[in-house]
C-alpha positions, 0 to 999 in steps of 0.5 A, a space after each residue: 116350723 116357726 108357727 108349729 113352735 108358737 102353737 106348741 108354746 101356746 098350748 104348753 102355756 095354757 096346759 101349765 096354767 090350767 094345771 097350776 090353777 087346778 092344783 091351787 084350787 085343790 090346796 085352797 079347798 082342802 085347807 078350807 075343809 080342814 078349818 071348817 071341820 076343826 071349827 065345828 069340832 071346837 063348837 061341838 066341844 064347847 056346846 057339850 061342856 056348856 051343857 055339862 056345866 049347866 046341869 044342876 046337882 041333885 037337890 036333897 029332899 023329896 022329888 016333886 009329886 011324891 
């Protein structure tokens, strides 16, 4: 009976350790994905604002080549 209890405790400890690490990894990866998506969105928005501000206003007069 004593060896069976030891085996049960050993397997239970291993199972809970595996589940704990798996859950921790899932949470860690999910957070990282959210951060990278937010960073990419911020970079894209900054690039769009930069492109919009770099467009020069139309110059009065005749267009080139006419």
